[in-house]
Backbone as CSV, one residue per row, in Angstrom:
resi,resn,N_x,N_y,N_z,CA_x,CA_y,CA_z,C_x,C_y,C_z
1,MET,47.166,5.835,-25.422,46.398,4.590,-25.278,45.310,4.739,-24.212
2,HIS,45.738,5.332,-23.081,44.770,5.542,-22.002,43.668,6.509,-22.429
3,ARG,44.048,7.555,-23.171,43.058,8.519,-23.647,42.095,7.877,-24.636
4,ASP,42.597,6.986,-25.469,41.734,6.313,-26.437,40.687,5.456,-25.731
5,ARG,41.113,4.759,-24.676,40.154,3.936,-23.932,39.102,4.804,-23.237
6,ARG,39.571,5.913,-22.661,38.618,6.810,-21.996,37.646,7.395,-23.010
7,PHE,38.136,7.773,-24.177,37.261,8.311,-25.216,36.267,7.255,-25.696
8,GLY,36.732,6.019,-25.830,35.840,4.933,-26.247,34.737,4.678,-25.237
9,ARG,35.111,4.715,-23.927,34.091,4.519,-22.894,33.067,5.632,-22.897
10,ARG,33.532,6.860,-23.057,32.602,7.989,-23.091,31.702,7.931,-24.309
11,LEU,32.288,7.534,-25.442,31.483,7.417,-26.655,30.416,6.346,-26.495
12,LEU,30.785,5.210,-25.885,29.816,4.140,-25.647,28.735,4.592,-24.669
13,GLN,29.139,5.368,-23.657,28.173,5.878,-22.685,27.182,6.832,-23.352
14,VAL,27.703,7.712,-24.189,26.832,8.640,-24.911,25.888,7.883,-25.830
15,LEU,26.392,6.819,-26.465,25.557,6.017,-27.358,24.403,5.365,-26.599
16,TRP,24.724,4.768,-25.445,23.680,4.127,-24.652,22.675,5.153,-24.122
17,HIS,23.162,6.319,-23.725,22.251,7.374,-23.276,21.338,7.822,-24.419
18,GLY,21.901,7.919,-25.605,21.083,8.289,-26.762,20.007,7.265,-27.055
19,ILE,20.367,5.979,-26.962,19.368,4.922,-27.175,18.283,4.998,-26.101
20,GLY,18.706,5.244,-24.845,17.724,5.348,-23.760,16.772,6.508,-23.954
21,PHE,17.305,7.670,-24.331,16.444,8.823,-24.580,15.526,8.586,-25.775
22,GLY,16.009,7.848,-26.756,15.161,7.537,-27.907,13.985,6.652,-27.533
23,VAL,14.253,5.641,-26.691,13.166,4.769,-26.227,12.168,5.559,-25.397
24,VAL,12.674,6.443,-24.526,11.787,7.281,-23.707,10.929,8.172,-24.596
25,ALA,11.536,8.725,-25.645,10.777,9.596,-26.552,9.671,8.830,-27.258
26,LEU,9.966,7.591,-27.677,8.941,6.783,-28.342,7.745,6.547,-27.431
27,TRP,7.991,6.432,-26.117,6.897,6.190,-25.180,6.167,7.465,-24.822
28,ILE,6.922,8.552,-24.602,6.312,9.741,-24.016,5.664,10.657,-25.039
29,ILE,6.123,10.624,-26.303,5.547,11.526,-27.310,4.056,11.268,-27.525
30,PRO,3.595,10.008,-27.684,2.137,9.800,-27.809,1.355,10.288,-26.593
31,PHE,1.922,10.077,-25.391,1.224,10.537,-24.194,1.148,12.060,-24.151
32,LEU,2.238,12.732,-24.515,2.226,14.190,-24.534,1.220,14.717,-25.557
33,TRP,1.106,14.008,-26.680,0.113,14.420,-27.687,-1.298,14.282,-27.129
34,VAL,-1.576,13.182,-26.436,-2.907,12.980,-25.834,-3.170,14.041,-24.781
35,ALA,-2.175,14.304,-23.919,-2.364,15.298,-22.860,-2.595,16.690,-23.447
36,ARG,-1.861,17.032,-24.496,-2.035,18.348,-25.121,-3.393,18.449,-25.801
37,THR,-3.778,17.423,-26.543,-5.056,17.445,-27.266,-6.237,17.493,-26.306
38,ALA,-6.079,16.900,-25.126,-7.179,16.889,-24.157,-7.547,18.283,-23.689
39,PHE,-6.604,19.217,-23.740,-6.852,20.578,-23.269,-6.992,21.580,-24.412
40,LEU,-6.962,21.101,-25.649,-7.128,22.000,-26.788,-8.606,22.194,-27.121
41,PRO,-9.001,23.361,-27.571,-10.362,23.538,-28.081,-10.606,22.634,-29.288
42,LYS,-11.849,22.317,-29.547,-12.167,21.384,-30.625,-11.624,21.845,-31.965
43,ALA,-11.731,23.137,-32.245,-11.269,23.647,-33.534,-9.762,23.483,-33.690
44,SER,-9.022,23.616,-32.603,-7.567,23.523,-32.667,-7.074,22.089,-32.655
45,ALA,-7.903,21.145,-32.172,-7.467,19.757,-32.049,-7.223,19.111,-33.401
46,VAL,-7.989,19.500,-34.402,-7.848,18.912,-35.740,-7.038,19.796,-36.669
47,ASP,-6.529,20.899,-36.153,-5.732,21.813,-36.968,-4.294,21.327,-37.037
48,THR,-3.659,21.476,-38.170,-2.279,21.024,-38.352,-1.269,21.990,-37.747
49,GLY,-1.676,23.225,-37.484,-0.770,24.211,-36.907,-0.677,24.082,-35.399
50,TRP,0.202,24.909,-34.816,0.401,24.893,-33.368,-0.510,25.924,-32.717
51,SER,-1.103,25.548,-31.609,-1.999,26.452,-30.903,-1.624,26.496,-29.426
52,TRP,-1.630,27.715,-28.854,-1.347,27.880,-27.439,-2.624,27.945,-26.603
53,GLY,-3.762,27.860,-27.248,-5.015,27.910,-26.513,-5.275,26.629,-25.744
54,TRP,-5.969,26.736,-24.638,-6.304,25.553,-23.859,-7.627,25.788,-23.142
55,THR,-8.275,24.697,-22.765,-9.582,24.770,-22.132,-9.822,23.528,-21.292
56,LEU,-10.671,23.663,-20.279,-11.089,22.527,-19.450,-12.454,21.998,-19.859
57,ASP,-13.016,22.586,-20.908,-14.350,22.176,-21.340,-14.376,20.726,-21.799
58,ASN,-13.294,20.252,-22.398,-13.268,18.865,-22.882,-13.445,17.875,-21.732
59,LEU,-12.720,18.090,-20.646,-12.820,17.199,-19.497,-14.218,17.255,-18.884
60,THR,-14.757,18.456,-18.774,-16.104,18.604,-18.212,-17.144,17.938,-19.091
61,ARG,-17.043,18.148,-20.404,-18.008,17.576,-21.337,-17.942,16.048,-21.342
62,VAL,-16.737,15.513,-21.325,-16.570,14.055,-21.330,-17.099,13.450,-20.036
63,TRP,-16.798,14.092,-18.916,-17.253,13.563,-17.621,-18.771,13.524,-17.543
64,GLN,-19.434,14.491,-18.168,-20.895,14.540,-18.153,-21.519,13.676,-19.244
65,ALA,-20.770,13.393,-20.312,-21.317,12.620,-21.427,-21.413,11.138,-21.115
66,ALA,-20.579,10.646,-20.234,-20.586,9.225,-19.861,-20.437,9.126,-18.341
67,PRO,-20.973,8.068,-17.746,-20.901,7.927,-16.281,-19.513,7.497,-15.805
68,PHE,-18.511,8.352,-16.038,-17.158,7.991,-15.643,-17.007,7.903,-14.127
69,GLY,-17.840,8.624,-13.392,-17.813,8.489,-11.946,-18.160,7.079,-11.504
70,GLN,-19.185,6.493,-12.132,-19.560,5.115,-11.841,-18.473,4.146,-12.275
71,PHE,-17.866,4.418,-13.430,-16.778,3.567,-13.913,-15.587,3.608,-12.953
72,PHE,-15.274,4.784,-12.433,-14.193,4.925,-11.472,-14.479,4.092,-10.224
73,LEU,-15.690,4.217,-9.711,-16.052,3.490,-8.498,-15.999,1.989,-8.728
74,ASN,-16.510,1.537,-9.873,-16.476,0.109,-10.189,-15.042,-0.403,-10.284
75,THR,-14.197,0.340,-10.990,-12.812,-0.082,-11.172,-12.067,-0.124,-9.849
76,LEU,-12.268,0.899,-9.025,-11.604,0.938,-7.720,-12.063,-0.210,-6.839
77,LEU,-13.352,-0.513,-6.883,-13.889,-1.610,-6.082,-13.339,-2.953,-6.542
78,VAL,-13.286,-3.164,-7.855,-12.780,-4.423,-8.394,-11.297,-4.596,-8.081
79,CYS,-10.497,-3.557,-8.324,-9.056,-3.650,-8.076,-8.762,-3.895,-6.604
80,THR,-9.465,-3.179,-5.732,-9.245,-3.337,-4.298,-9.726,-4.693,-3.807
81,GLY,-10.892,-5.144,-4.302,-11.419,-6.437,-3.885,-10.530,-7.588,-4.320
82,VAL,-10.070,-7.558,-5.558,-9.185,-8.615,-6.050,-7.898,-8.651,-5.240
83,LEU,-7.305,-7.488,-5.005,-6.049,-7.429,-4.274,-6.210,-7.932,-2.839
84,ALA,-7.307,-7.560,-2.184,-7.525,-7.978,-0.798,-7.602,-9.499,-0.691
85,VAL,-8.354,-10.121,-1.592,-8.465,-11.586,-1.563,-7.150,-12.233,-1.963
86,GLN,-6.474,-11.673,-2.961,-5.191,-12.226,-3.392,-4.171,-12.237,-2.268
87,LEU,-4.114,-11.170,-1.490,-3.132,-11.107,-0.411,-3.348,-12.229,0.609
88,VAL,-4.601,-12.589,0.841,-4.886,-13.681,1.771,-4.531,-15.025,1.152
89,THR,-4.989,-15.271,-0.073,-4.766,-16.579,-0.699,-3.292,-16.821,-0.998
90,LEU,-2.596,-15.828,-1.502,-1.194,-16.058,-1.835,-0.346,-16.186,-0.579
91,THR,-0.724,-15.531,0.520,0.023,-15.681,1.768,-0.102,-17.096,2.304
92,MET,-1.328,-17.609,2.325,-1.548,-18.974,2.807,-0.843,-19.995,1.919
93,ALA,-0.986,-19.846,0.600,-0.380,-20.807,-0.321,1.140,-20.733,-0.278
94,ALA,1.697,-19.521,-0.241,3.151,-19.369,-0.225,3.749,-19.960,1.052
95,TYR,3.089,-19.739,2.175,3.599,-20.311,3.427,3.533,-21.834,3.392
96,SER,2.467,-22.373,2.833,2.341,-23.833,2.741,3.443,-24.428,1.877
97,PHE,3.704,-23.814,0.729,4.736,-24.329,-0.163,6.143,-24.103,0.385
98,ALA,6.322,-23.086,1.231,7.651,-22.761,1.735,8.002,-23.495,3.026
99,ARG,7.015,-23.681,3.938,7.342,-24.177,5.275,6.585,-25.431,5.706
100,VAL,5.463,-25.720,5.088,4.667,-26.883,5.498,5.066,-28.078,4.634
101,ARG,5.441,-29.153,5.276,5.841,-30.348,4.549,4.648,-31.285,4.376
102,PHE,4.368,-31.638,3.144,3.299,-32.597,2.850,3.692,-33.382,1.610
103,VAL,3.060,-34.517,1.426,3.408,-35.425,0.334,3.086,-34.771,-1.011
104,GLY,4.061,-34.772,-1.915,3.857,-34.214,-3.248,3.898,-32.711,-3.303
105,ARG,4.548,-32.085,-2.317,4.569,-30.613,-2.266,5.221,-30.013,-3.506
106,GLU,6.378,-30.510,-3.874,7.092,-29.963,-5.026,6.316,-30.180,-6.320
107,LEU,5.675,-31.351,-6.451,4.892,-31.627,-7.658,3.689,-30.692,-7.750
108,VAL,3.005,-30.513,-6.627,1.853,-29.608,-6.611,2.286,-28.181,-6.930
109,PHE,3.445,-27.779,-6.405,3.934,-26.430,-6.667,4.276,-26.248,-8.145
110,MET,4.897,-27.243,-8.756,5.219,-27.160,-10.177,3.949,-27.071,-11.017
111,LEU,2.932,-27.869,-10.663,1.664,-27.790,-11.383,1.006,-26.430,-11.172
112,PHE,1.177,-25.891,-9.990,0.617,-24.570,-9.694,1.283,-23.501,-10.545
113,LEU,2.586,-23.640,-10.766,3.316,-22.652,-11.544,2.978,-22.709,-13.027
114,VAL,2.376,-23.780,-13.473,1.984,-23.872,-14.874,1.043,-22.731,-15.249
115,GLN,0.296,-22.230,-14.259,-0.633,-21.135,-14.528,0.085,-19.894,-15.046
116,ILE,1.345,-19.707,-14.628,2.090,-18.538,-15.092,2.303,-18.595,-16.599
117,MET,2.456,-19.813,-17.145,2.729,-19.978,-18.566,1.463,-20.025,-19.413
118,VAL,0.301,-20.023,-18.753,-0.970,-20.051,-19.479,-1.530,-18.639,-19.543
119,PRO,-1.655,-18.037,-20.727,-2.241,-16.687,-20.829,-3.671,-16.664,-20.313
120,PRO,-4.046,-15.640,-19.562,-5.421,-15.580,-19.036,-6.487,-15.618,-20.120
121,ASP,-6.168,-15.095,-21.304,-7.160,-15.065,-22.385,-7.556,-16.464,-22.843
122,VAL,-6.677,-17.449,-22.650,-6.988,-18.824,-23.056,-8.141,-19.380,-22.232
123,LEU,-8.279,-18.916,-21.006,-9.283,-19.452,-20.091,-10.588,-18.663,-20.116
124,ILE,-10.718,-17.722,-21.025,-11.905,-16.869,-21.030,-13.172,-17.687,-21.252
125,PHE,-13.148,-18.609,-22.209,-14.362,-19.366,-22.521,-14.800,-20.229,-21.337
126,SER,-13.845,-20.962,-20.734,-14.201,-21.817,-19.595,-14.664,-20.981,-18.404
127,ASN,-13.982,-19.852,-18.149,-14.415,-18.989,-17.045,-15.800,-18.400,-17.296
128,TYR,-16.058,-18.051,-18.541,-17.372,-17.505,-18.886,-18.466,-18.549,-18.654
129,GLN,-18.202,-19.790,-19.040,-19.187,-20.858,-18.847,-19.459,-21.094,-17.366
130,ILE,-18.401,-21.084,-16.564,-18.573,-21.308,-15.126,-19.379,-20.174,-14.491
131,LEU,-19.055,-18.936,-14.846,-19.801,-17.799,-14.297,-21.243,-17.809,-14.762
132,SER,-21.471,-18.254,-16.000,-22.847,-18.350,-16.501,-23.645,-19.370,-15.697
133,ASP,-23.027,-20.511,-15.401,-23.714,-21.536,-14.605,-23.971,-21.058,-13.171
134,MET,-23.089,-20.211,-12.672,-23.244,-19.701,-11.308,-24.135,-18.465,-11.246
135,GLY,-24.543,-17.944,-12.405,-25.382,-16.751,-12.433,-24.652,-15.485,-12.040
136,LEU,-23.359,-15.402,-12.342,-22.554,-14.260,-11.935,-22.125,-13.383,-13.105
137,LEU,-22.721,-13.569,-14.262,-22.409,-12.702,-15.388,-22.940,-11.295,-15.115
138,ASP,-22.219,-10.307,-15.627,-22.569,-8.900,-15.440,-22.673,-8.536,-13.966
139,THR,-21.713,-9.021,-13.188,-21.598,-8.658,-11.772,-20.139,-8.335,-11.467
140,LYS,-19.931,-7.558,-10.441,-18.562,-7.217,-10.052,-17.821,-8.433,-9.523
141,ILE,-18.523,-9.295,-8.794,-17.880,-10.501,-8.290,-17.488,-11.413,-9.443
142,GLY,-18.248,-11.374,-10.537,-17.897,-12.160,-11.712,-16.617,-11.679,-12.370
143,ILE,-16.380,-10.366,-12.335,-15.125,-9.829,-12.869,-13.952,-10.251,-12.002
144,MET,-14.155,-10.273,-10.697,-13.055,-10.518,-9.771,-12.724,-11.993,-9.587
145,LEU,-13.716,-12.855,-9.662,-13.561,-14.247,-9.237,-12.393,-14.986,-9.897
146,PRO,-12.166,-14.887,-11.217,-11.057,-15.652,-11.811,-9.677,-15.215,-11.354
147,TYR,-9.564,-14.077,-10.681,-8.253,-13.544,-10.308,-7.995,-13.609,-8.811
148,PHE,-8.832,-14.326,-8.072,-8.637,-14.387,-6.631,-7.363,-15.138,-6.247
149,ALA,-6.853,-15.971,-7.111,-5.583,-16.668,-6.881,-4.578,-16.216,-7.928
150,SER,-3.337,-16.052,-7.518,-2.287,-15.588,-8.421,-1.069,-16.482,-8.280
151,ALA,-0.745,-17.247,-9.334,0.433,-18.104,-9.307,1.709,-17.270,-9.224
152,PHE,1.718,-16.147,-9.910,2.890,-15.266,-9.857,3.129,-14.758,-8.444
153,GLY,2.071,-14.332,-7.772,2.208,-13.843,-6.414,2.653,-14.923,-5.449
154,VAL,2.129,-16.144,-5.615,2.528,-17.257,-4.752,4.008,-17.575,-4.944
155,PHE,4.442,-17.619,-6.196,5.858,-17.893,-6.473,6.751,-16.811,-5.858
156,LEU,6.374,-15.563,-6.039,7.167,-14.448,-5.539,7.265,-14.485,-4.019
157,LEU,6.136,-14.707,-3.354,6.120,-14.688,-1.892,6.763,-15.945,-1.310
158,ARG,6.612,-17.065,-1.980,7.263,-18.294,-1.508,8.781,-18.127,-1.472
159,GLN,9.333,-17.523,-2.514,10.774,-17.310,-2.528,11.204,-16.396,-1.388
160,SER,10.389,-15.415,-1.083,10.702,-14.514,0.025,10.631,-15.245,1.364
161,PHE,9.601,-16.061,1.554,9.462,-16.817,2.799,10.628,-17.790,2.998
162,LYS,11.070,-18.426,1.920,12.148,-19.410,2.031,13.480,-18.760,2.380
163,GLN,13.643,-17.493,2.068,14.890,-16.802,2.375,14.977,-16.356,3.825
164,LEU,13.850,-16.352,4.527,13.863,-15.944,5.932,14.443,-17.058,6.798
165,PRO,15.205,-16.729,7.829,15.796,-17.771,8.693,14.717,-18.607,9.376
166,TYR,14.858,-19.931,9.284,13.881,-20.822,9.900,13.962,-20.767,11.429
167,GLU,15.109,-20.287,11.944,15.265,-20.186,13.394,14.243,-19.237,14.013
168,LEU,13.788,-18.235,13.254,12.762,-17.327,13.772,11.468,-18.074,14.068
169,GLU,11.099,-18.968,13.164,9.874,-19.742,13.384,10.056,-20.737,14.527
170,GLU,11.225,-21.352,14.616,11.475,-22.292,15.710,11.398,-21.589,17.060
171,ALA,11.956,-20.391,17.135,11.894,-19.640,18.394,10.456,-19.276,18.750
172,ALA,9.669,-18.935,17.736,8.261,-18.613,17.993,7.489,-19.840,18.442
173,HIS,7.808,-21.007,17.874,7.158,-22.247,18.310,7.476,-22.545,19.775
174,VAL,8.718,-22.299,20.184,9.106,-22.520,21.574,8.288,-21.637,22.518
175,GLU,7.977,-20.416,22.039,7.182,-19.488,22.843,5.698,-19.805,22.808
176,GLY,5.313,-20.837,22.057,3.918,-21.253,22.012,3.075,-20.559,20.967
177,ALA,3.703,-19.906,19.996,2.947,-19.209,18.946,2.392,-20.194,17.939
178,SER,1.183,-19.926,17.472,0.568,-20.763,16.447,1.102,-20.387,15.068
179,ARG,0.784,-21.209,14.070,1.245,-20.924,12.715,0.686,-19.598,12.202
180,LEU,-0.581,-19.325,12.482,-1.172,-18.071,12.018,-0.501,-16.864,12.675
181,ARG,-0.178,-17.007,13.947,0.492,-15.901,14.628,1.904,-15.710,14.083
182,ILE,2.595,-16.797,13.824,3.935,-16.703,13.243,3.870,-16.050,11.868
183,LEU,2.869,-16.447,11.101,2.708,-15.888,9.762,2.419,-14.399,9.822
184,ALA,1.551,-13.999,10.758,1.133,-12.601,10.837,2.196,-11.696,11.452
185,GLN,2.990,-12.217,12.381,3.918,-11.372,13.117,5.374,-11.505,12.663
186,ILE,5.681,-12.515,11.873,7.068,-12.700,11.427,7.175,-12.634,9.909
187,TYR,6.484,-13.521,9.225,6.653,-13.637,7.781,6.091,-12.433,7.022
188,VAL,4.896,-12.032,7.362,4.269,-10.916,6.638,5.036,-9.605,6.827
189,PRO,5.381,-9.190,8.054,6.126,-7.932,8.188,7.493,-7.951,7.503
190,LEU,8.199,-9.078,7.562,9.522,-9.150,6.954,9.471,-9.225,5.429
191,SER,8.313,-9.522,4.880,8.159,-9.605,3.418,7.371,-8.426,2.865
192,ARG,7.338,-7.346,3.592,6.539,-6.179,3.182,6.912,-5.656,1.792
193,PRO,8.201,-5.548,1.418,8.508,-5.075,0.055,7.912,-5.942,-1.040
194,VAL,7.861,-7.244,-0.799,7.265,-8.148,-1.790,5.768,-7.889,-1.909
195,TYR,5.106,-7.684,-0.789,3.678,-7.385,-0.815,3.402,-6.079,-1.563
196,VAL,4.228,-5.070,-1.309,4.027,-3.792,-1.990,4.237,-3.945,-3.493
197,SER,5.281,-4.672,-3.883,5.557,-4.883,-5.301,4.410,-5.617,-5.984
198,PHE,3.927,-6.681,-5.341,2.826,-7.426,-5.936,1.559,-6.586,-5.991
199,ALA,1.310,-5.782,-4.959,0.120,-4.932,-4.954,0.146,-3.955,-6.124
200,ILE,1.312,-3.396,-6.424,1.434,-2.466,-7.547,1.137,-3.172,-8.863
201,VAL,1.731,-4.354,-9.040,1.517,-5.114,-10.274,0.049,-5.505,-10.420
202,SER,-0.542,-6.015,-9.349,-1.931,-6.465,-9.395,-2.891,-5.306,-9.663
203,PHE,-2.711,-4.207,-8.924,-3.623,-3.072,-9.057,-3.548,-2.470,-10.450
204,SER,-2.332,-2.281,-10.976,-2.187,-1.691,-12.312,-2.714,-2.622,-13.388
205,PHE,-2.525,-3.933,-13.214,-3.032,-4.882,-14.207,-4.550,-4.840,-14.293
206,HIS,-5.213,-4.882,-13.161,-6.673,-4.906,-13.173,-7.258,-3.532,-13.500
207,TRP,-6.525,-2.471,-13.215,-6.985,-1.141,-13.621,-7.005,-1.027,-15.149
208,ASN,-6.018,-1.644,-15.799,-5.898,-1.550,-17.253,-6.517,-2.737,-17.991
209,ASP,-7.046,-3.711,-17.263,-7.625,-4.890,-17.915,-8.832,-4.494,-18.755
210,PHE,-8.944,-5.118,-19.929,-10.010,-4.722,-20.855,-10.850,-5.900,-21.343
211,LEU,-10.189,-6.960,-21.822,-10.915,-8.012,-22.528,-11.907,-8.743,-21.632
212,TRP,-11.458,-9.188,-20.455,-12.354,-9.924,-19.577,-13.523,-9.069,-19.083
213,PRO,-13.312,-7.841,-18.598,-14.465,-7.010,-18.219,-15.397,-6.710,-19.390
214,LEU,-14.841,-6.608,-20.598,-15.685,-6.360,-21.768,-16.621,-7.532,-22.028
215,ILE,-16.118,-8.750,-21.857,-16.911,-9.943,-22.153,-17.944,-10.223,-21.075
216,VAL,-17.579,-10.003,-19.822,-18.429,-10.457,-18.729,-19.451,-9.414,-18.288
217,THR,-19.329,-8.162,-18.728,-20.266,-7.119,-18.299,-21.062,-6.586,-19.482
218,ASN,-22.298,-6.198,-19.196,-23.177,-5.632,-20.218,-23.794,-4.305,-19.807
219,SER,-23.811,-4.002,-18.523,-24.490,-2.802,-18.039,-23.491,-1.772,-17.550
220,GLU,-23.910,-0.512,-17.575,-23.049,0.566,-17.095,-22.830,0.482,-15.593
221,GLU,-23.734,-0.165,-14.872,-23.588,-0.274,-13.424,-22.379,-1.116,-13.030
222,ASN,-21.927,-2.010,-13.925,-20.802,-2.887,-13.619,-19.633,-2.703,-14.578
223,ARG,-19.698,-1.727,-15.442,-18.661,-1.526,-16.449,-17.446,-0.831,-15.823
224,LEU,-16.252,-1.221,-16.276,-15.018,-0.634,-15.772,-14.537,0.497,-16.668
225,LEU,-13.501,1.197,-16.219,-13.025,2.379,-16.925,-12.568,2.070,-18.343
226,THR,-11.796,1.001,-18.506,-11.261,0.696,-19.836,-12.382,0.406,-20.825
227,VAL,-13.380,-0.341,-20.379,-14.514,-0.656,-21.253,-15.337,0.597,-21.514
228,GLY,-15.544,1.401,-20.476,-16.270,2.654,-20.658,-15.565,3.579,-21.625
229,LEU,-14.239,3.628,-21.565,-13.469,4.449,-22.505,-13.646,3.950,-23.931
230,ALA,-13.602,2.629,-24.125,-13.777,2.068,-25.466,-15.162,2.383,-26.018
231,MET,-16.180,2.251,-25.180,-17.534,2.551,-25.625,-17.688,4.034,-25.955
232,PHE,-17.086,4.876,-25.150,-17.164,6.307,-25.408,-16.432,6.667,-26.697
233,ALA,-15.240,6.101,-26.915,-14.488,6.371,-28.141,-15.251,5.887,-29.369
234,LYS,-15.924,4.739,-29.245,-16.705,4.211,-30.367,-17.872,5.127,-30.704
235,SER,-18.472,5.720,-29.691,-19.619,6.597,-29.932,-19.218,7.913,-30.569
236,THR,-17.929,8.281,-30.501,-17.479,9.549,-31.077,-16.667,9.367,-32.348
237,GLU,-16.593,8.134,-32.859,-15.776,7.875,-34.049,-16.252,8.653,-35.269
238,SER,-17.566,8.716,-35.454,-18.084,9.341,-36.667,-17.740,10.819,-36.750
239,GLY,-17.606,11.468,-35.587,-17.316,12.887,-35.596,-15.850,13.216,-35.444
240,ALA,-15.007,12.192,-35.250,-13.570,12.384,-35.078,-13.269,13.419,-34.000
241,GLN,-13.900,13.241,-32.840,-13.736,14.179,-31.734,-12.460,13.837,-30.962
242,TRP,-11.313,14.231,-31.518,-10.043,13.869,-30.914,-9.876,14.506,-29.538
243,SER,-10.364,15.690,-29.355,-10.222,16.344,-28.055,-11.008,15.600,-26.974
244,ASP,-12.208,15.122,-27.310,-13.016,14.379,-26.340,-12.397,13.025,-26.025
245,VAL,-11.945,12.324,-27.064,-11.330,11.017,-26.847,-10.043,11.157,-26.041
246,SER,-9.256,12.170,-26.324,-8.018,12.394,-25.574,-8.325,12.756,-24.123
247,ALA,-9.356,13.551,-23.907,-9.741,13.902,-22.533,-10.191,12.669,-21.761
248,ALA,-10.965,11.802,-22.415,-11.405,10.573,-21.754,-10.222,9.662,-21.454
249,THR,-9.280,9.568,-22.382,-8.080,8.758,-22.157,-7.272,9.289,-20.981
250,LEU,-7.161,10.604,-20.884,-6.420,11.209,-19.781,-7.110,10.952,-18.451
251,ILE,-8.432,10.986,-18.437,-9.181,10.715,-17.213,-8.916,9.293,-16.722
252,VAL,-8.838,8.343,-17.653,-8.639,6.941,-17.289,-7.214,6.685,-16.815
253,SER,-6.244,7.276,-17.482,-4.836,6.966,-17.191,-4.220,7.845,-16.107
254,ALA,-4.800,8.990,-15.836,-4.194,9.940,-14.900,-4.030,9.400,-13.476
255,PRO,-5.013,8.686,-12.899,-4.844,8.248,-11.498,-3.600,7.402,-11.261
256,LEU,-3.351,6.410,-12.129,-2.164,5.571,-11.943,-0.884,6.369,-12.110
257,MET,-0.856,7.268,-13.090,0.350,8.058,-13.317,0.611,9.016,-12.167
258,LEU,-0.432,9.643,-11.660,-0.260,10.539,-10.513,0.193,9.766,-9.280
259,GLY,-0.370,8.573,-9.102,0.054,7.746,-7.982,1.519,7.370,-8.065
260,PHE,1.978,7.045,-9.271,3.393,6.706,-9.433,4.287,7.915,-9.182
261,LEU,3.889,9.080,-9.689,4.707,10.272,-9.504,4.798,10.669,-8.027
262,LEU,3.705,10.477,-7.294,3.696,10.856,-5.888,4.488,9.881,-5.022
263,PHE,4.476,8.600,-5.403,5.115,7.572,-4.563,6.206,6.824,-5.321
264,GLN,6.867,7.496,-6.257,7.824,6.800,-7.093,9.000,6.237,-6.300
265,ARG,9.450,6.931,-5.270,10.566,6.415,-4.471,10.194,5.122,-3.757
266,LYS,8.997,5.092,-3.182,8.555,3.874,-2.503,8.310,2.757,-3.504
267,VAL,7.787,3.106,-4.677,7.526,2.094,-5.703,8.829,1.465,-6.170
268,ILE,9.793,2.288,-6.540,11.079,1.782,-7.019,11.806,1.031,-5.914
269,GLY,11.751,1.559,-4.699,12.409,0.892,-3.583,11.820,-0.475,-3.289
270,SER,10.508,-0.601,-3.367,9.880,-1.892,-3.104,10.267,-2.926,-4.149
271,PHE,10.362,-2.528,-5.412,10.761,-3.457,-6.462,12.227,-3.876,-6.285
272,MET,13.071,-2.942,-5.886,14.493,-3.281,-5.691,14.674,-4.242,-4.523
273,HIS,13.942,-4.029,-3.437,14.088,-4.899,-2.273,13.433,-6.264,-2.481
274,SER,12.426,-6.328,-3.352,11.760,-7.598,-3.589,12.505,-8.462,-4.590
275,GLY,13.466,-7.886,-5.303,14.238,-8.659,-6.266,13.669,-8.655,-7.652
276,ILE,12.616,-7.855,-7.919,12.046,-7.764,-9.258,12.888,-6.792,-10.059
277,LYS,13.307,-7.187,-11.212,14.168,-6.347,-12.029,13.402,-5.877,-13.253
278,GLY,13.620,-4.580,-13.556,13.128,-4.018,-14.814,11.689,-3.840,-14.910
């Protein structure tokens, strides 16, 4: 009886491991195909057989064929600018909702959270009209402006602030510390894992964002990587240049993947300490 239970547990464990490896394979096989094709010569990229040849010419040719350097700089500037402003706005809002008492606080917070349930794509038309009236179309600030506030970040940080002992703030008040000093020296340092987790989510989201930058930008001077990749892929469709398209895709996706591989322990640790699951 005991052996049967042990065998059943092992069989179930093997089954779950098999399902996990299957899901991983579904995700990683397309990426491995893109990575392999990016380094294959053009003649071998469309061949049905296996080839051990490889070359860096695809990456060089793609980098010179489109201003990916400018796209990189634009994307880095937008992601960093959005995150910098978000960290300030969500810190102020989260502290207000967590520790400052005012009339209708809970109602305002509930209305604020409604933004989480509204897909950003629904607001594209209204945001476009507002930016058009402000003369900010085809500008980097126009790409960033709708994302300067984050309901998800405010909710996440508010929960973290509320879990901190209120006695710390009372002791700081006794010492004559202002609210800004308390926020900067107590709440922010103790909520560092939450900030790191949100920074990862925000940076990766805006790095991979496509629809809004596509609509609001028209020039290469303000175009982001995802839009530049789409334009480059469209220009090579007629020739079916799979090696070039794969090389461009690898150029766009490699920075985030390398960053995760280099800092995976800190990334996973920050998510575990912040309470974000999965």
